[in-house]
C-alpha positions in Angstrom: -18.4 11.6 20.1 -14.9 11.5 21.7 -13.4 13.6 18.9 -15.8 16.5 19.7 -15.1 16.7 23.4 -11.9 18.8 23.3 -13.8 21.3 21.1 -16.7 21.4 23.5 -14.4 21.9 26.5 -12.6 24.8 24.7 -15.9 26.4 23.8 -17.0 26.2 27.5 -13.7 27.7 28.6 -14.0 30.6 26.1 -17.5 31.4 27.2 -16.5 31.3 30.9 -13.6 33.7 30.2 -15.9 36.0 28.1 -18.5 36.1 30.9 -15.9 36.8 33.6 -14.3 39.6 31.5 -17.7 41.1 30.8 -18.7 41.0 34.4 -15.4 42.5 35.5 -15.8 45.4 33.0 -19.4 46.0 34.0 -18.6 46.0 37.7 -15.7 48.4 37.1 -17.9 50.6 35.1 -20.7 50.6 37.7 -18.3 51.3 40.7 -15.7 53.4 39.0 -15.6 57.1 38.1 -17.4 58.1 34.9 -18.4 61.5 33.5 -22.0 62.6 33.9 -23.5 62.0 30.5 -26.8 60.7 29.1 -25.0 57.7 27.6 -24.7 55.5 30.6 -26.9 52.8 29.2 -24.9 52.7 26.0 -21.7 52.5 28.0 -22.9 49.6 30.0 -24.0 47.8 26.8 -20.5 48.4 25.2 -18.8 47.1 28.3 -20.8 43.9 28.3 -20.6 43.4 24.5 -16.8 43.8 24.5 -16.4 41.1 27.1 -18.9 38.6 25.6 -17.3 39.0 22.1 -14.3 37.1 23.5 -16.3 33.9 23.3 -15.6 33.8 19.5 -11.9 34.7 19.7 -10.7 31.2 18.6 -13.0 31.0 15.6 -12.8 34.6 14.4 -9.8 36.4 16.1 -9.7 39.4 13.7 -13.4 40.3 13.9 -13.3 39.9 17.7 -10.2 42.2 17.7 -12.3 44.8 15.8 -15.4 44.5 18.0 -13.5 44.8 21.3 -11.5 47.7 19.9 -14.7 49.6 18.9 -16.4 48.8 22.2 -13.3 50.1 24.1 -13.4 53.4 22.1 -17.1 53.6 22.5 -17.4 53.2 26.3 -14.4 55.7 26.7 -16.4 58.2 24.6 -19.4 57.5 26.7 -17.5 58.6 29.8 -16.4 55.3 31.3 -12.8 55.2 32.5 -12.4 51.4 32.3 -9.2 49.6 31.2 -9.3 47.9 27.8 -9.1 44.4 29.3 -11.3 42.7 26.6 -9.1 44.2 23.8 -5.9 42.8 25.5 -7.4 39.3 25.4 -8.3 39.9 21.7 -4.7 41.0 21.0 -3.4 37.8 22.6 -5.8 35.6 20.6 -5.1 37.4 17.3 -1.3 37.2 17.6 -1.5 33.6 18.7 -3.5 32.9 15.5 -0.7 34.6 13.4 -2.4 37.9 12.6 0.5 40.1 13.8 0.4 42.9 11.2 -3.4 43.3 11.5 -3.1 43.4 15.3 -0.3 46.0 15.2 -2.3 48.2 12.8 -5.5 47.9 15.0 -3.6 48.6 18.2 -2.0 51.8 16.7 -5.4 52.9 15.6 -6.8 52.2 19.0 -4.0 54.1 20.8 -4.7 57.1 18.6 -8.4 57.0 19.1 -8.5 56.5 22.9 -7.2 60.0 23.9 -9.7 61.6 21.5 -12.5 59.5 23.0 -11.4 60.4 26.6 -11.2 64.1 25.7 -14.6 64.0 24.0 -16.2 62.6 27.2 -14.4 65.0 29.6 -12.2 62.3 31.1 -8.5 62.9 32.0 -8.4 66.6 31.6 -6.0 66.8 34.5 -3.0 67.5 32.3 -0.6 66.4 29.6 1.7 64.5 32.0 -1.1 62.2 33.1 -2.1 61.6 29.5 1.4 60.6 28.6 1.7 58.2 31.5 -1.6 56.6 30.7 -0.6 56.2 27.1 2.7 54.6 28.0 0.9 52.1 30.3 -1.5 51.2 27.6 1.3 50.6 25.1 3.1 48.4 27.7 0.0 46.3 28.3 -0.6 45.9 24.5 3.0 44.8 24.0 2.8 42.3 26.8 -0.4 40.8 25.4 1.1 40.5 21.9 4.3 39.0 23.3 2.4 36.4 25.2 0.4 35.4 22.1 3.5 35.2 20.0 5.4 33.2 22.6 2.5 30.6 22.7 2.3 30.5 18.9 6.0 29.8 18.6 5.7 27.1 21.2 2.8 25.4 19.4 4.7 25.6 16.1 7.8 24.0 17.7 5.5 21.2 19.1 4.0 20.6 15.7 7.5 20.4 14.1 8.6 18.0 16.8 5.6 15.8 16.1 6.2 16.0 12.4 9.8 15.0 12.9 8.8 12.0 15.0 6.4 10.9 12.3 9.1 11.3 9.5 11.6 9.3 11.6 9.1 6.5 12.2 8.2 6.5 8.5 11.9 6.3 7.5 12.5 3.4 10.0 9.5 1.6 8.6 10.8 2.1 5.0 14.2 0.7 6.1 12.6 -2.3 7.7 10.5 -3.0 4.6 13.6 -2.9 2.4 15.4 -5.2 4.8 12.5 -7.7 4.7 12.4 -7.4 0.9 16.1 -8.2 0.7 15.7 -11.2 3.0 12.8 -12.5 1.0 14.7 -12.1 -2.2 17.8 -13.8 -1.0 16.1 -16.7 0.8 13.1 -17.5 -1.4 13.5 -16.2 -5.0 16.4 -18.5 -5.9 14.7 -21.6 -4.4 11.4 -21.0 -6.1 13.1 -20.2 -9.4 14.9 -23.6 -9.2 11.7 -25.4 -8.6 9.9 -23.6 -11.4 12.7 -24.2 -13.9 13.1 -27.9 -13.0 9.3 -28.4 -13.3 9.2 -26.7 -16.7 12.2 -28.7 -17.9 10.6 -32.0 -16.8 7.3 -31.1 -18.5 9.1 -30.1 -21.7 11.2 -33.4 -21.8 8.1 -35.5 -21.1 6.2 -33.9 -23.9 9.1 -34.1 -26.3 9.3 -37.8 -25.7 5.6 -38.2 -26.2 5.0 -39.3 -22.7 2.0 -38.3 -20.6 2.8 -35.5 -18.2 1.8 -36.3 -14.7 -0.9 -34.1 -13.2 1.3 -33.5 -10.1 4.1 -32.2 -12.3 1.8 -29.8 -14.1 0.5 -28.6 -10.7 4.0 -28.0 -9.5 4.8 -26.0 -12.7 1.7 -23.8 -12.3 2.3 -23.4 -8.5 5.9 -22.3 -9.2 4.7 -19.7 -11.7 2.0 -18.4 -9.4 4.5 -18.3 -6.5 6.9 -16.3 -8.5 4.2 -13.8 -9.5 3.1 -13.5 -5.8 6.6 -13.1 -4.6 7.4 -10.4 -7.1 4.2 -8.6 -6.2 5.1 -8.8 -2.5 8.6 -7.6 -3.1 7.3 -4.7 -5.1 4.9 -3.8 -2.3 7.7 -4.0 0.3 10.0 -1.8 -1.9 7.3 0.7 -2.7 8.5 4.1 -1.6 5.3 5.9 -2.7 7.0 7.0 -6.0 5.2 4.3 -7.9 1.5 3.6 -7.3 0.7 0.1 -6.1 -1.8 -2.1 -8.0 -5.4 -1.0 -7.6 -8.7 -0.9 -9.4 -7.1 0.3 -12.6 -5.2 -3.0 -12.8 -8.3 -5.3 -12.4 -8.8 -5.6 -16.2 -5.2 -7.1 -16.3 -6.2 -9.7 -13.8 -9.3 -10.6 -15.8 -7.3 -10.8 -19.0 -4.7 -13.0 -17.3 -7.5 -15.3 -16.1 -8.8 -15.6 -19.6 -5.4 -16.6 -21.0 -5.3 -19.4 -18.5 -8.5 -20.9 -19.9 -11.1 -19.4 -17.5 -13.9 -17.6 -19.3 -13.9 -14.4 -17.1 -16.1 -11.3 -17.5 -15.7 -7.9 -15.8 -18.7 -5.6 -15.1 -18.5 -2.1 -13.7 -21.5 -0.4 -12.2 -22.2 3.0 -10.8 -20.3 6.2 -11.5 -16.5 5.7 -11.5 -14.8 7.9 -8.9 -11.7 8.1 -6.9 -11.5 5.9 -3.7 -9.0 6.0 -0.8 -5.7 4.3 -1.6 -6.3 1.6 1.0 -9.7 0.7 -0.5 -8.1 0.8 -4.0 -5.4 -1.7 -3.0 -7.8 -4.0 -1.0 -10.2 -4.2 -3.9 -7.5 -5.3 -6.2 -6.2 -7.9 -3.8 -9.7 -9.3 -3.3 -10.2 -9.8 -7.0 -6.7 -11.2 -7.4 -7.1 -13.7 -4.6 -10.6 -14.7 -5.7 -9.5 -15.4 -9.3 -6.4 -17.3 -8.0 -8.6 -19.5 -5.8 -11.0 -20.2 -8.8 -8.0 -21.2 -10.9 -6.5 -23.4 -8.3 -9.4 -25.1 -6.5 -12.8 -24.5 -8.1 -12.5 -26.6 -11.3 -14.6 -23.8 -12.9 -15.1 -22.9 -16.5 -16.5 -19.4 -16.0 -16.1 -16.6 -13.6 -17.5 -13.1 -13.3 -16.1 -10.0 -11.6 -18.5 -7.2 -10.7 -17.4 -3.9 -9.2 -20.2 -1.5 -8.1 -19.3 2.2 -7.2 -22.0 3.2 -4.7 -22.4 6.6 -3.0 -20.9 5.4 0.3 -19.2 2.1 -0.5 -17.4 0.1 -3.1 -18.9 -3.4 -3.6 -16.9 -6.3 -5.2 -18.4 -9.6 -6.2 -16.6 -12.6 -7.8 -18.6 -15.6 -8.8 -17.7 -18.9 -10.4 -19.4 -22.1 -11.6 -17.0 -24.4 -9.9 -17.5 -27.6 -7.9 -18.5 -25.9 -4.6 -21.8 -27.3 -3.4 -24.5 -25.3 -1.5 -24.4 -25.9 2.3 -20.7 -26.8 2.5 -18.6 -24.6 4.6 -15.5 -23.2 2.8 -12.1 -24.2 4.0 -10.6 -21.2 5.9 -7.4 -21.0 3.9 -4.7 -18.3 4.1 -6.2 -16.4 1.1 -9.7 -16.1 2.6 -8.2 -15.2 6.0 -6.1 -12.5 4.4 -9.1 -11.1 2.5 -11.2 -11.1 5.7 -8.4 -9.2 7.6 -8.0 -6.6 4.9 -11.7 -5.9 4.7 -12.2 -5.9 8.5 -9.4 -3.4 8.9 -11.2 -1.0 6.6 -14.5 -1.4 8.5 -16.1 -3.4 5.7 -17.9 -6.7 5.3 -16.9 -9.9 3.5 -18.9 -13.0 2.5 -17.2 -16.0 1.0 -19.4 -19.1 0.6 -20.9 -21.6 -2.0 -23.7 -20.3 -4.1 -27.2 -21.8 -4.1 -27.0 -22.4 -7.8 -23.5 -24.0 -7.5 -20.1 -22.6 -7.5 -18.5 -20.1 -5.1 -19.1 -16.4 -4.4 -16.9 -13.7 -2.8 -18.7 -10.5 -1.9 -17.0 -7.6 -0.2 -18.3 -4.1 0.7 -15.7 -1.5 1.5 -17.0 1.8 3.1 -15.9 5.0 1.2 -15.9 8.4 2.8 -17.2 10.9 0.3 -16.9 14.0 2.6 -14.7 16.7 1.1 
């Protein structure tokens, strides 16, 4: 509702101006001098129509320019000596919209037609000097109206450029900050995690080579180190992303499923609905939901199977990840960082997220992300 109020106010303003101009023209025609003809009713209609046409000058500046010009010539030919006020407003609107050449051509045509219309009606037969003075005044008013429209058009263009420059500056600063964070993360975390990962792998390798049983804690450290390195690399890639390389999205979900299979989890992927493009934010969020869900299954669920279902609906993208792990019905899930992150991403897009144990056992993550299909 709020987005439509400026347009409504502008429409009310346009109608108010149009009615005022029409009233002014009509009063001038009624009280002013006009030749005695049988076309008075037509003249009054043209005066009113020329003014009211200005209500559409924002939406259709060129047609309004033509209508007001024809009305001006028409009521002059009908014998009404009324200034071309409506046409001046139309010139201003057309030049402001960028139609300078069309406006100039229409104005030259009008200036050529007005003397002929005045002569046909018997107006201004007082001499050539008066006709020249009137023509010069009309040209001056037309130039003034066009100059005012062009000045405002240039001012609006400069304002748009200034806004675009501010946006580009903010975007550049954000890119610089992302790169700074990426460098800090790389310098502070990558080396330490690499050391932990290598030490754990060496310890596992030595234990197995000696025929000793590898402690579960050591295997957990090894797997956590590998997963931490993958997550850190993904985070660094996202921070360094400069929009020249597309981030991970729905096209990369099969890779997640295949990676889960190689880790020993029997994972299936099902696609429903007609595949279509979705907004970039929805694309990235869907990938992260599937990634986080499968990661949680591998880490915490003690599951043997998992299923990923992606449904392309007319107005939404639905994601569902189920597993047959140890989660029992009626138990509340622990609100870990992964679940909180998924909830924040989905909420930011105006979607819904459910993450809870299933009635038949195991855990389910269901997300619905709205998709705007309007062209």
